[in-house]
Structures are given as C-alpha cells and as structure tokens.
C-alpha positions in Angstrom: 16.1 27.5 -13.1 13.4 26.7 -15.9 13.4 29.0 -18.9 10.1 30.7 -17.6 8.9 31.4 -13.9 6.9 33.6 -12.0 8.7 36.0 -9.7 8.0 36.6 -6.1 7.7 39.9 -4.6 10.8 41.5 -2.7 8.4 42.1 0.1 5.4 41.8 1.6 5.1 45.1 4.0 5.7 48.8 3.6 6.6 51.2 6.3 4.3 54.7 6.0 6.3 56.0 8.6 5.4 54.3 11.9 2.5 52.5 10.1 3.4 48.9 8.2 1.2 48.6 5.4 1.1 44.7 4.8 0.1 43.4 1.4 -1.8 40.4 3.1 -4.1 42.4 5.1 -4.7 44.6 1.9 -5.7 41.5 0.0 -8.1 40.6 2.6 -9.9 43.7 3.1 -10.2 44.0 -1.1 -11.6 40.9 -0.8 -14.2 41.4 1.6 -15.0 44.9 -0.3 -15.7 42.8 -3.7 -17.5 40.6 -1.9 -19.8 42.8 -0.2 -20.1 44.8 -3.6 -21.2 41.7 -5.3 -23.7 40.4 -2.7 -25.3 43.7 -2.7 -26.1 43.7 -6.4 -27.2 40.1 -5.8 -29.3 40.6 -3.0 -31.1 44.0 -4.7 -31.7 41.7 -7.9 -33.4 39.2 -5.7 -35.7 41.9 -4.3 -33.8 42.5 -1.0 -33.4 45.6 0.4 -30.4 47.6 -0.6 -27.6 48.2 2.1 -28.5 45.0 3.8 -25.4 42.9 2.8 -23.5 45.8 3.9 -24.9 45.6 7.5 -24.6 42.0 7.7 -21.0 42.2 6.9 -20.0 44.4 9.8 -21.1 41.4 12.0 -19.6 38.9 9.7 -15.9 40.3 9.4 -15.3 40.5 13.4 -16.9 37.1 13.8 -14.5 35.8 10.8 -11.5 37.1 12.1 -12.0 35.6 15.5 -13.0 32.3 14.1 -9.8 32.1 11.8 -7.6 33.2 14.6 -9.1 30.4 16.8 -8.7 27.6 14.1 -5.0 28.7 13.6 -4.3 28.6 17.4 -6.1 25.4 17.7 -4.3 23.6 15.2 -0.9 25.2 15.2 -0.9 25.3 19.3 3.0 24.4 19.1 3.7 27.8 17.7 2.4 29.5 21.0 2.7 27.1 24.0 5.3 24.8 25.3 9.0 25.3 26.6 10.1 25.4 22.4 7.3 27.3 20.9 8.9 30.5 18.5 6.3 32.6 19.9 4.6 33.6 23.3 1.1 32.4 24.6 0.5 36.6 24.3 1.1 36.3 20.7 -2.0 34.7 20.1 -3.6 37.8 20.3 -1.7 39.8 17.8 -3.6 38.7 14.6 -1.5 41.4 12.6 1.5 38.9 12.7 -0.4 36.4 11.1 -2.2 33.0 11.6 -5.6 32.7 10.1 -7.4 29.4 9.2 -10.5 29.6 6.6 -12.4 27.0 8.3 -13.0 28.7 11.3 -13.4 31.8 9.4 -16.1 31.0 7.6 -17.6 29.3 10.7 -17.6 32.1 12.9 -18.5 34.7 10.2 -21.7 32.4 9.4 -22.6 32.8 13.2 -22.1 36.5 12.9 -24.4 36.8 9.7 -27.0 34.5 11.5 -27.4 36.6 14.3 -27.3 39.6 12.0 -30.2 37.8 9.7 -32.3 37.0 13.2 -32.1 40.6 14.5 -33.4 42.3 10.7 -35.8 39.3 10.2 -33.9 38.3 6.9 -33.7 34.5 5.8 -30.3 33.1 6.8 -30.2 30.4 3.7 -31.2 33.1 1.5 -28.3 35.2 2.2 -25.9 32.2 2.3 -27.4 31.8 -1.4 -26.8 35.0 -2.2 -23.2 35.6 -1.1 -22.1 32.0 -2.2 -20.3 33.3 -5.4 -19.2 36.5 -4.0 -17.2 34.3 -0.9 -15.7 32.6 -3.6 -14.4 35.6 -5.3 -13.0 37.0 -2.1 -11.1 34.0 -1.1 -9.5 34.1 -4.8 -8.2 37.7 -4.0 -7.5 36.7 -0.6 -5.0 33.9 -1.6 -2.3 36.6 -3.4 -1.6 37.5 0.2 0.2 34.5 0.3 1.9 35.3 -2.9 3.2 38.6 -1.2 4.4 36.6 1.9 6.1 34.0 -0.4 4.5 31.1 1.9 2.0 28.0 1.4 3.6 26.6 -1.6 3.5 23.5 -3.5 6.8 21.1 -4.1 9.4 21.6 -6.5 8.4 22.0 -10.2 10.2 22.9 -13.2 7.1 23.8 -15.0 6.9 27.1 -16.9 4.7 29.0 -14.2 6.9 27.8 -11.5 7.0 30.2 -8.2 10.5 31.6 -7.3 11.0 31.2 -3.8 13.8 32.6 -1.5 16.1 29.7 -0.3 15.7 29.0 3.7 11.7 29.3 3.9 10.1 26.9 5.6 9.0 24.0 2.8 11.8 25.1 0.7 13.9 22.2 -0.6 17.8 22.3 -1.3 18.9 22.8 -4.7 15.1 23.9 -5.8 14.5 27.2 -7.1 10.8 26.9 -8.5 7.5 25.5 -6.8 4.1 25.3 -7.4 2.2 28.3 -7.2 -0.7 26.8 -5.1 -1.9 30.1 -4.2 -2.8 30.8 -7.8 -4.3 27.3 -8.2 -6.7 28.1 -5.6 -7.5 31.8 -7.1 -8.2 30.6 -10.1 -10.3 27.5 -8.7 -12.0 29.5 -6.7 -12.7 32.2 -9.5 -13.9 29.2 -11.8 -16.1 27.9 -9.0 -17.9 31.7 -8.7 -18.6 31.4 -12.4 -20.4 27.8 -12.1 -22.6 29.0 -9.0 -23.4 32.0 -11.0 -24.7 29.8 -14.1 -26.3 27.0 -11.9 -28.2 29.6 -9.8 -29.6 30.9 -12.8 -30.6 27.6 -14.5 -31.8 25.6 -11.5 -33.9 26.7 -8.4 -31.6 26.1 -5.5 -33.1 27.8 -2.8 -32.5 27.3 0.9 -28.9 27.0 1.1 -28.2 24.4 -1.8 -26.3 27.0 -3.9 -24.3 27.5 -0.7 -23.8 24.0 -0.3 -22.7 23.5 -3.7 -20.1 26.4 -3.1 -18.6 24.6 0.2 -18.6 21.4 -1.7 -16.8 23.0 -4.6 -14.3 24.5 -2.6 -13.5 21.8 -0.3 -13.2 19.6 -3.6 -10.6 22.1 -4.9 -8.8 22.4 -1.5 -8.2 18.8 -1.3 -6.4 18.8 -4.4 -4.1 22.2 -3.5 -3.5 21.1 0.0 -1.8 17.8 -1.5 0.5 19.9 -3.2 1.6 22.1 -0.3 5.2 20.9 1.4 4.7 23.5 4.3 4.7 21.8 7.9 1.5 20.6 8.9 0.1 18.2 11.0 -0.4 14.7 9.5 -3.1 11.8 10.1 -3.1 8.2 8.3 -0.7 10.0 5.4 -3.2 13.2 4.6 -2.6 16.8 5.8 -5.2 17.8 8.7 -6.6 20.3 6.1 -7.4 17.5 3.7 -9.3 15.7 6.6 -11.4 18.8 7.0 -12.1 19.3 3.8 -13.2 15.6 3.2 -15.5 16.2 6.3 -16.9 19.2 5.2 -17.3 18.0 1.9 -19.3 15.0 2.8 -21.5 17.5 5.1 -22.2 19.9 2.3 -23.0 17.3 -0.1 -25.6 15.6 2.8 -27.1 18.9 3.3 -27.9 19.5 -0.6 -29.5 15.8 -0.9 -31.8 16.4 2.7 -32.8 19.9 1.4 -34.1 19.0 -1.8 -37.6 19.2 -1.5 -37.6 22.1 1.1 -40.2 24.4 0.1 -41.5 27.6 1.8 -40.9 31.6 1.7 -37.4 32.7 2.7 -38.1 36.3 4.1 -36.1 39.4 2.8 -36.9 41.7 5.1 -37.9 45.5 4.0 -38.1 45.6 0.4 -37.2 48.4 -2.0 -40.2 50.8 -2.3 -41.7 50.4 -5.8 -39.6 51.9 -8.6 -36.7 51.7 -6.4 -33.6 51.1 -8.8 -32.4 48.8 -6.3 -35.5 46.4 -6.9 -34.6 45.6 -10.4 -31.3 43.5 -11.6 -31.8 45.0 -14.8 -31.4 48.5 -13.4 -28.2 48.7 -11.8 -26.9 45.6 -13.9 -27.3 43.1 -10.7 -29.0 40.3 -13.2 -25.6 39.9 -14.2 -24.9 38.3 -10.8 -28.1 37.1 -9.8 -30.3 34.2 -10.4 -32.9 34.6 -13.1 -36.5 34.5 -11.5 -36.6 30.6 -13.0 -33.2 29.8 -11.8 -33.3 29.5 -8.1 -31.0 31.4 -5.3 -27.7 33.6 -5.8 -25.2 33.3 -3.5 -20.6 34.0 -1.2 -11.5 33.9 3.2 -11.0 34.7 3.4 -8.8 34.1 5.3 -6.6 31.5 5.7 -4.3 29.4 7.9 -0.8 28.9 8.3 1.8 30.5 10.4 3.5 33.6 8.7 7.0 35.3 10.4 6.2 38.2 12.5 7.9 40.6 9.5 5.8 38.9 7.0 2.4 40.1 8.3 -0.1 37.9 7.9 -1.0 34.3 6.3 -3.4 31.9 5.6 -4.3 28.3 5.2 
C-alpha cells in the first residue's frame, strides 16, 4: 500500500425504506441539472428564449437513456444472451441495474434535441454550440458514479493518488491495492475541456455546430487516452479496446465536420426571443455572460452516461 491513496466509498447504494438510492443515478441526475442550468444561462445570453433549454432536455434525457442502454447491450450482448450469460435477456430492460454507453447516449440524445428543435423552430446547430461546455461539465459530474461503484478503474499504480479498490472486483490484480483513478482523470479532462470551449467560443466566431465539433474532438481525444489505462473486461480489435476505436472514428468525423463547415454562414434561428428589457435577453443582467460567447466571439455551447456493466447490487455503471 502506498503512503497516500484515495479511499473508495464503502457503498454506492443506500436504502430509504424499500426505495434504493443509488449514488450513480444521483451523479447522472446532478449532471443533467447542472448542464441544463448552464445551458439556460448561455442560451439567454445568446438571445434565445428563457426556458428553451429546459424544454429540450425533456426530449434529450429519455432519448439519451435509451441510446446509452442500446449501446451497452449491443456491445456487451454476451452479458444477456447465450447459455453462459450472467443475466437474463429481460434484464436488458432493467436500466437501473447498470449499463449505459456514452456514445449511444449522445447520439440518441442529439436526435431527441433535433426533434424538439424542429418542433420549436430553433436552430439545432445553435443549441449544440450552446450546450457543448455544459455537456462536458455534466460528464465530469456523472463520472463520479464510477467512483461510488468502484468500477472502470485503470491498472495498478503506486502513485499518491492511486485509488483503493476492493480485491476480487473485475479488473483487479492479485497483490495490488491501488489503481489509476480513471474516473478522476476523465472528470478533470472534461472540466478543462469545458473551460477551453468557453474561452474559444468567446475568442472566435464558431457557429453552425463548430464549437460542438471541438467538444467532440476534445472529448474523444481524452477518452482515447483514459480508455487505454482501463483494465476492466472489454472487446479488443487489433490491440485496442472497442471504445478506443470508436473514439478514433468519432474524432476524425468531428475534425472533418469542423473543417468543412469553416465557411458556413447564414442565420441560426433562436425561436421566440425575450421581450425587450427582459433580463433573460442580457448575459450581464443574470451573469450569463460568464458562460456565453461575446458578440465577437462566436457560439457557446453542451454523459452523461457511460457504459460498462455493474453488478445488480451496485446500481448503474458507465463506459
């Protein structure tokens, strides 16, 4: 045992009578709330109608949960189907037992936002740019659910910030006491990414989804590195984990989108604007300018979920 280390929580589920309270779920809910709050401030500072981001979240959250679950089941199908599967096929519906994939969550969550934007007459690309930093913050918060579940950690380490993991968990090594806290690495990466996106959005005129493309590129870059440290069971292709290959593909697509949209111009409708004099119209009036782009700076913008299966008694898990 190193001289210093990060202890893991003794439990990730608390029973309030017959109702189980799962730390993983609380982290996801808190991430969503913070993302909506940041998104609302940035949207109002951009000139959008107050409450629009909250309305869009009503579509994004359920779509994102379904997408995250689908990705998990498709990529870890052996956990539910086959003669030696530890779970029953019906367990694919029990999302509260764990197993969500960030890639599917963002993909289907974006579809839900797109549908809602079409119904409200709002530019989807403007919303994406506005929410980009908020999504990164939500992912940073959501990753702490892995901490409570003692899951998705990295290889053994004797560094002072090594994470203590109970022996016998998937990925643990006999004789090793502490492991790389990959949840912490990714959380800090996402917080730094959110700050960079805000600064870049203020400095440059990145509209039409380009700030969101930078978020995607930045997240996948960090995810590729963090994924390489993890030791939990995963599918491998040519020596790399499946999620690393997914990160590479999405990174290249994000960079391509950013490049091909460099000369894109035109209006991005924000829907019904606030009445003249409404405080929501001004970033300075409610502090929104702290998180939104300046008029010269371009657009603003935002896991959370993750993948990996958790044991039924642990609650959720994320990749």
